[in-house]
N, C-alpha and C positions, 0 to 999 in steps of 0.2 A: 819768425822764430823767436825773436826777442819778446814779442807780446805774449807768446805762450809761456815763456820762462817767467815773465812777470806775474802772470795769473797763477802759475804753479807756486811761485815764491810767496805771494800774498795768501794763497790758500793754505800753505803750510804754516805760515805765521798764525792765521786764524785758528787752525786746528790746535796748535800748541797753546795758544791763549785760552781756547775753550777747555783744553785739558787742565790747565792751571786753575781755571775758575771752578771746574768740577771737583778737583782735589781740595781746593780751599773750602768750598761749601761742605764737602764731606768731613773735613777736619773740624769745622765749626760745629757740625752736628754731633760728632764724636765727643768734642770737648763739652758741649752742653749736656750730653748724656752722662759723661763722667762726673759732672758736677751735681747731678741729681742725687739728693740724699737717699740713702737706703739704710734700713735698720740692720744692725749686726747683733745677733743673739749672743755671741761670744763676749762682746764688750759690755761694759757697765752702761747703765742708763746715762750717766754723766758723760761717758765717752761718746755715746750716740748723739747726745745733745751738742757736744763740742764739734762733731762732724757737720752739724747742721747750722753752724754759725753763718748768719746772713740770710737764712731761710725762715719762712713763716711756719710756725708750729702752734699747736694747741696742746698745752700741758694740763693735766688733771692732777690735783693734789689729793693727798689722803683725806682731806676734809671734804672733798667733793667739789670744791671750787675749780673752775677752769679758766685759763687765761690764754688768749691768742695774741701772738706778736712775733716779731723777728728776734731770733737768738742773736744777741749782741756779744755775749761772753759767758763762758762757763769756767770758773776758777775758784779754788778754795772752797769747794762744796757749795758754791752759790751760782745761780743762773740769773742773768740779766736779760729780760725780754724788753725790747723797745717797740715803740709805735703800737701800743696795745689796741686791739680791735675795739672800736667804739669809743676810744679815749686817745685821740690823736697826739696829744701833748704829754702823755704819761708813759713812763717806763715802770717795770716791776723788778724788784730784787726778791728772788725766791730761793729758799733753801733747797738744794738739789735732792737731798734725801727725803723730802716731802712729796716729790713728784712720783706718781704711781703709773702714769700713762702719758705717752707722747703721740700726737697725730700730726702728720704732715702729708702733703701731696707728693707722691713719687711717680705717678703716671699721668698721662694726658697733658703733657706740656705742649 
């Protein structure tokens, strides 16, 4: 009888641990999904860029030039892109009011 109780006890512990693993994995997935940048048409372009801090974006300026890099900071009507694509050791300081389009990956993570 004691052997049967041991098996039941260890089986219960295994089931509880499996449940915790599944809950933890689900919360990680939800957290990753929550961090996925999404565009907000109600907010300004500057506010949208601010939400993408740390994410890789391509910005197109009214001159037609495009820059791809990680959003480091958006403040005082300025955008700092770091680690520019094709220029590993370069950052860019861009006037936010000159940005006419923003592209970023929001699906397919």
